[in-house]
C-alpha positions in Angstrom: -46.9 111.6 98.7 -45.2 109.0 96.6 -43.4 109.5 93.3 -43.2 107.7 90.0 -41.8 104.2 90.2 -42.4 104.0 94.0 -44.8 101.6 95.7 -46.1 101.1 99.3 -46.3 97.4 100.0 -47.9 95.6 103.0 -45.8 92.5 103.6 -47.6 89.2 103.9 -46.7 86.8 106.8 -46.1 83.1 106.5 -49.1 81.0 107.6 -48.9 79.6 111.1 -50.1 76.2 109.9 -48.8 74.4 106.8 -51.2 73.0 104.2 -50.6 69.5 105.8 -51.6 70.8 109.2 -48.2 71.2 110.9 -48.0 74.2 113.3 -45.0 76.4 112.9 -43.3 78.2 115.8 -43.3 82.0 116.0 -39.8 82.2 114.6 -40.9 80.4 111.4 -43.8 82.8 110.7 -41.6 85.8 110.0 -42.2 88.2 107.1 -41.5 86.9 103.7 -40.6 88.8 100.5 -44.2 88.8 99.2 -46.7 91.5 99.8 -49.8 93.4 98.6 -49.6 96.8 96.8 -51.3 99.5 98.9 -50.3 102.6 96.9 -48.8 103.3 93.5 -46.8 106.4 92.9 -48.2 109.0 90.6 -46.7 109.1 87.1 -44.7 106.4 85.4 -40.9 105.9 85.4 -39.1 104.5 82.4 -39.5 100.7 82.1 -41.9 100.6 85.1 -44.1 97.5 85.1 -47.9 97.8 85.2 -48.7 97.3 88.9 -52.1 98.1 90.4 -53.4 98.5 94.0 -54.3 95.0 95.3 -51.7 93.2 93.2 -49.5 90.8 95.1 -45.8 91.1 94.3 -42.5 89.4 95.2 -39.8 91.9 96.0 -36.1 91.9 97.0 -36.4 91.4 100.7 -32.8 92.5 101.6 -32.6 95.5 99.3 -30.8 98.5 100.9 -33.4 100.8 99.2 -36.4 99.4 101.1 -37.8 101.8 103.7 -39.9 100.3 106.5 -42.5 102.4 108.4 -45.8 102.3 110.1 -49.0 103.2 108.2 -52.3 103.1 110.2 -50.7 100.7 112.7 -49.4 98.3 110.1 -45.8 97.8 109.1 -45.4 98.7 105.5 -42.5 99.0 103.0 -41.7 101.7 100.4 -39.8 100.3 97.5 -38.9 101.2 93.9 -40.0 99.3 90.8 -36.5 97.9 90.4 -37.0 95.9 93.6 -40.1 94.1 92.3 -39.3 90.6 90.9 -42.7 89.2 90.1 -46.3 90.5 89.8 -49.3 88.3 90.7 -52.3 89.9 89.1 -55.5 88.7 90.9 
């Protein structure tokens, strides 16, 4: 169970082909610091932004507070609201 101010994020991967059609090698398609919100913790922490399931966010990729784990076979990240830099509401 998650707590207030905590999110579970599924990181997005860089595309294997650029918009101009250039193929990128495997080392260039690593995880980026952008992901989709899968779960939002219950409750609300002080100064917590309005984030909903399905929103895409940019987060601090190298934060020491990020916790990586597997959820239904996918690698996901647990982070706090302080680690979210930008919210892309779709």
